[in-house]
C-alpha positions in Angstrom: -24.5 58.6 -193.0 -22.4 55.7 -191.8 -23.2 52.3 -193.5 -24.0 49.4 -191.2 -21.4 46.5 -191.7 -22.5 42.9 -191.2 -20.6 40.5 -188.9 -19.4 38.4 -191.9 -18.1 41.6 -193.6 -16.2 42.5 -190.5 -14.6 39.1 -190.3 -13.6 39.2 -193.9 -12.0 42.6 -193.6 -10.1 41.5 -190.5 -8.7 38.5 -192.3 -7.6 40.7 -195.2 -5.8 43.1 -192.9 -4.1 40.1 -191.1 -3.0 38.5 -194.3 -1.6 41.8 -195.7 0.4 42.3 -192.5 1.8 38.7 -192.7 2.8 39.2 -196.3 4.4 42.5 -195.4 6.5 40.8 -192.7 7.7 38.0 -195.0 5.7 35.2 -193.3 3.8 32.8 -195.5 0.3 32.1 -194.2 -0.9 28.6 -194.7 -4.4 28.2 -196.1 -7.1 26.4 -194.2 -8.1 24.7 -197.4 -5.0 22.5 -197.5 -6.1 18.8 -197.7 -4.0 17.4 -194.9 -6.0 14.2 -194.7 -5.2 13.5 -198.3 -1.5 14.0 -197.8 -1.6 11.7 -194.8 -3.3 9.0 -196.8 -0.7 9.3 -199.6 2.1 9.0 -197.0 0.6 5.9 -195.5 0.1 4.4 -198.9 3.8 5.0 -199.7 4.8 3.3 -196.5 2.6 0.3 -197.3 4.1 0.0 -200.8 7.6 0.2 -199.3 6.8 -2.6 -196.9 5.3 -4.8 -199.6 8.4 -4.2 -201.8 10.7 -5.2 -198.9 8.7 -8.4 -198.3 8.8 -9.2 -202.0 12.5 -8.8 -202.1 13.0 -11.0 -199.0 10.7 -13.7 -200.5 12.6 -13.5 -203.8 15.9 -14.0 -202.0 14.6 -17.0 -200.1 13.1 -18.4 -203.3 16.4 -18.1 -205.1 18.2 -19.8 -202.2 15.6 -22.6 -202.2 15.5 -23.3 -205.9 19.0 -22.3 -207.3 21.5 -25.0 -206.9 24.5 -23.3 -208.5 24.5 -20.3 -206.1 24.6 -22.2 -202.8 25.7 -25.6 -201.7 23.1 -28.4 -201.2 23.6 -28.2 -197.4 22.6 -24.5 -197.3 19.6 -25.1 -199.6 18.4 -28.0 -197.5 18.7 -26.0 -194.3 16.9 -23.1 -195.9 14.1 -25.4 -197.1 13.8 -26.8 -193.6 13.6 -23.3 -192.2 10.9 -22.2 -194.8 8.8 -25.3 -193.9 8.4 -24.2 -190.3 5.0 -22.7 -189.4 6.2 -19.8 -187.2 3.6 -18.1 -185.0 5.2 -14.7 -184.4 2.4 -13.6 -182.2 2.9 -16.6 -179.9 6.6 -16.0 -179.8 6.1 -12.4 -178.9 3.7 -13.4 -176.1 6.2 -16.0 -174.8 9.0 -13.4 -174.8 6.9 -10.9 -173.0 5.8 -13.5 -170.4 9.4 -14.5 -169.9 10.5 -11.0 -169.2 7.6 -10.4 -166.8 8.2 -13.7 -164.9 12.0 -13.0 -164.6 11.8 -9.3 -163.9 13.8 -9.6 -160.7 16.6 -11.4 -162.5 16.9 -8.7 -165.2 16.8 -6.1 -162.5 19.9 -7.8 -161.0 21.6 -7.3 -164.4 20.9 -3.6 -164.3 17.6 -3.3 -166.2 15.7 -1.3 -163.5 14.3 2.0 -162.7 16.6 4.8 -161.4 14.6 5.0 -158.1 15.7 1.5 -157.2 19.3 1.6 -158.4 20.8 2.4 -155.1 18.9 -0.2 -153.1 19.6 -2.9 -155.7 23.3 -2.0 -155.9 23.5 -2.5 -152.1 21.7 -5.9 -152.4 23.9 -6.9 -155.3 27.1 -6.0 -153.3 25.9 -8.1 -150.4 25.1 -11.0 -152.7 28.6 -10.7 -154.3 30.2 -10.7 -150.9 28.3 -13.8 -149.9 29.3 -15.6 -153.0 32.9 -14.7 -152.5 32.7 -15.9 -148.9 31.2 -19.2 -150.1 33.9 -19.6 -152.7 36.6 -19.0 -150.1 35.0 -21.6 -147.8 34.8 -24.1 -150.6 38.4 -23.5 -151.5 39.4 -24.2 -147.9 37.5 -27.5 -147.9 39.1 -28.4 -151.2 42.6 -27.7 -149.8 41.8 -29.8 -146.7 40.7 -32.6 -149.0 44.1 -32.6 -150.8 46.3 -32.4 -147.7 49.0 -35.0 -147.6 50.2 -34.3 -144.2 52.2 -31.8 -142.1 55.6 -32.0 -140.6 55.7 -34.9 -138.1 52.1 -35.9 -139.0 50.5 -38.9 -140.6 49.4 -38.7 -144.2 45.6 -38.2 -144.8 43.2 -37.6 -147.6 40.1 -37.3 -145.4 37.9 -34.2 -145.4 38.0 -32.4 -142.0 34.4 -32.4 -140.7 32.7 -31.7 -137.4 31.5 -35.2 -136.7 32.1 -38.9 -137.7 28.5 -38.8 -139.2 29.5 -36.2 -141.7 32.6 -38.1 -142.6 30.5 -41.2 -143.4 28.2 -39.0 -145.5 31.1 -37.5 -147.5 32.4 -41.1 -148.0 29.0 -42.4 -149.2 28.3 -39.6 -151.6 31.3 -40.6 -153.7 29.9 -44.1 -154.2 27.4 -45.2 -156.9 24.0 -46.5 -155.9 25.1 -50.0 -157.1 28.2 -49.9 -154.8 26.0 -48.8 -151.9 23.5 -51.6 -152.5 26.3 -54.2 -152.6 27.9 -52.9 -149.4 24.5 -52.8 -147.7 23.6 -56.4 -148.7 27.0 -57.8 -147.6 26.8 -56.1 -144.2 23.2 -57.1 -143.4 22.5 -60.4 -145.1 24.1 -63.9 -145.5 24.0 -65.8 -148.8 25.1 -69.3 -149.9 25.3 -70.8 -153.4 21.8 -72.0 -154.4 22.9 -74.8 -156.6 26.1 -76.7 -157.6 27.0 -76.0 -161.2 28.8 -73.9 -163.7 28.0 -70.2 -164.6 26.9 -70.4 -168.2 25.6 -66.8 -168.6 26.7 -63.8 -166.6 25.0 -60.7 -165.4 24.6 -57.7 -167.7 24.5 -57.2 -171.5 24.6 -60.1 -173.8 23.7 -61.0 -177.4 20.0 -61.1 -177.8 18.0 -64.0 -179.5 14.4 -65.0 -179.7 14.8 -66.7 -176.3 17.7 -64.9 -174.7 17.1 -61.3 -173.4 19.7 -58.6 -174.2 19.9 -57.4 -170.5 20.6 -60.3 -168.2 19.3 -59.4 -164.8 20.9 -62.3 -163.0 23.2 -65.3 -163.6 22.6 -68.7 -165.2 24.0 -71.7 -163.4 24.0 -74.8 -165.5 23.1 -78.2 -163.9 21.4 -81.4 -164.6 17.6 -81.4 -164.6 16.3 -82.4 -161.1 19.4 -81.0 -159.3 18.3 -79.6 -155.9 18.0 -75.8 -155.5 18.5 -74.4 -152.0 17.4 -71.1 -150.5 20.4 -68.7 -150.8 19.1 -66.6 -147.9 16.3 -67.0 -145.4 13.0 -65.1 -145.8 9.4 -65.5 -146.9 8.2 -66.9 -150.2 6.4 -64.0 -151.8 6.0 -65.6 -155.3 5.6 -69.3 -156.3 4.4 -69.3 -159.9 4.5 -71.4 -163.1 3.6 -68.5 -165.4 5.6 -66.0 -167.6 9.0 -66.0 -169.2 10.6 -67.3 -166.0 8.6 -70.5 -166.2 8.3 -72.1 -162.8 10.0 -69.7 -160.4 10.1 -68.6 -156.7 10.8 -65.3 -155.1 12.1 -65.2 -151.5 12.0 -61.8 -149.7 13.8 -60.6 -146.6 13.3 -56.9 -145.8 14.1 -54.9 -148.9 16.2 -57.7 -150.5 14.7 -60.4 -152.9 16.2 -63.5 -154.4 14.7 -65.2 -157.5 15.0 -68.8 -158.6 13.7 -69.4 -162.2 13.2 -72.0 -164.9 12.7 -74.7 -162.3 11.2 -78.2 -163.1 9.5 -78.5 -159.7 8.6 -76.1 -156.9 8.7 -77.4 -153.3 7.4 -74.3 -151.5 4.3 -72.1 -151.8 3.6 -68.4 -151.2 3.7 -67.4 -147.5 6.1 -70.2 -146.5 9.0 -69.2 -144.2 12.2 -70.7 -145.3 15.6 -70.9 -143.7 18.9 -70.5 -145.6 19.9 -73.9 -147.1 16.3 -75.3 -147.2 15.5 -77.2 -150.4 12.9 -75.1 -152.3 12.9 -76.4 -155.9 14.7 -78.5 -158.6 16.6 -77.4 -161.7 14.6 -77.5 -165.0 14.2 -75.7 -168.3 10.7 -74.1 -168.2 9.7 -70.7 -169.6 12.2 -69.0 -172.0 15.1 -71.4 -171.6 17.6 -73.0 -173.8 18.4 -75.9 -171.5 18.4 -77.1 -167.8 19.8 -74.3 -165.6 18.9 -72.1 -162.6 18.4 -68.4 -163.3 19.3 -66.7 -160.0 18.7 -63.0 -159.2 19.4 -60.7 -156.2 17.5 -57.4 -155.9 17.3 -54.5 -153.5 14.3 -52.3 -153.8 13.8 -53.9 -157.2 17.3 -52.8 -158.3 19.2 -55.8 -159.7 22.6 -56.8 -158.2 25.1 -59.0 -159.9 25.1 -62.2 -157.7 28.8 -62.5 -158.3 29.3 -59.3 -156.4 27.8 -61.0 -153.3 28.8 -64.7 -153.8 32.1 -66.3 -154.5 31.4 -68.5 -157.5 35.0 -69.3 -158.5 
C-alpha cells in the first residue's frame, strides 16, 4: 500500500535532490540562513571607522601646523590659524555653487557642458557667434587704423577718426575728455565771469594741509583783502542763498542755470534770497566770519554741484 506523503515532506525531498545535483556539478549552493544584514552592518561600521580615522588624521595635521613653531614658519602658522578660525558653512557653499550652475546653465552649455541632443544646434550657434566676434574685431581694427592715419600721398596729415557725421566726430572728441574738462569748457562757452574782489590769492583750489580751522580739500580759492573791501557779483543770476550760518559764516550763493558762484566769510551781506543781480553789482563786503583765519573772500564756482577751480575760468595773474 502506497504511503501518503505530506506537502512539507515533498518539498524537503525536492530540496535534497536539488542540493545533491548541485554538489555533483561542482556548484556551491548558498544557504538561506546567511546573515546578510549583519555583514552589511559590519561593512558600514568599518567605513564609518575609516572616515573617523581620516578626520582624526586631518585634525592632527592641522593641530601640529597650528601649534608647532619649529616645523613651519610663523607666516604659515598664522595663515593656518586664520583659516581654522573661519566658520565655514559647507551646506551653504554647496547650495550657492548649485544655484550658480543653475543660473548660468546657458554659459556652461556654450563651453561644451551640454546634452548630445543639442550639440549640433549649439555648435552652429557658437560658430555664428565666433564669426560675429571676428567681424567686430576686424571693424574695430579698421577704426583703429583710421585713427592712426598720418596722411596719404599728396594729402594733409590727420589724426581724426573717420565718422559718418560731424556729430559723431564731436562725440568721439568729447569722450576723450574728463568730466572736469567738459565742465570748464561748458562754463567758458556759456557764461561770463569777472574777478569778484581785488586782492591776492592766499589759498588755492584742491588739497592742502588740514588744521582745526582749515579744511583738507579746498573747494574754491581764498582772495585776501582788507575787511570791508567791496565784493562784486562775478556773474549775473539769482541769489539762492543769503545766510549767516555754518562754517562759511556770512555767505551768498548766486545761481544761473546749472552754474553757481559762492562768496563766503563776508562781514556784511547786501542782497537777500530771490534778488536778481547783474555782473559787477556790489553784493557784500570782505570779512572773517565762520571758519576763517583772517579777512578774505572764499570764492567757489560749481556746475551741478561739481566744484571747478576758479583759476581755470578767471585770469588771476
